[in-house]
C-alpha positions, 0 to 999 in steps of 0.5 A, a space after each residue: 295211601 297217604 297215611 301209610 306213606 305208600 306212593 302211587 308208583 308203589 301201587 303200579 309196581 306191585 300190580 305190574 310186577 306182582 310176585 303173587 296174583 289171587 283172583 278173589 270170589 267177589 270179582 276183585 284181584 289181589 296182587 302181592 309184591 315183596 320189596 328189597 327192603 323187606 316190605 310186603 305190599 298187597 293191593 286189591 283192585 276191583 274187576 274193572 282193573 282201575 279202582 283200588 279197594 285196599 292197600 296193605 303193607 307189612 315190614 318183615 321183622 326178621 329175615 326169611 329163612 332159605 
């Protein structure tokens, strides 16, 4: 997280107010949230609800078409 400049508050925000939640077959849950600055953050958490397995972020290069 520190290498990618992702704060603990960002993680809590994604998990607490996710745009999409995906239950994965290995017992993990993936939360996805799009931020106002165009950054998409994905957080994967173990089934214990506490252990963060992975955090990935992407920044949109062009605006989304509506």
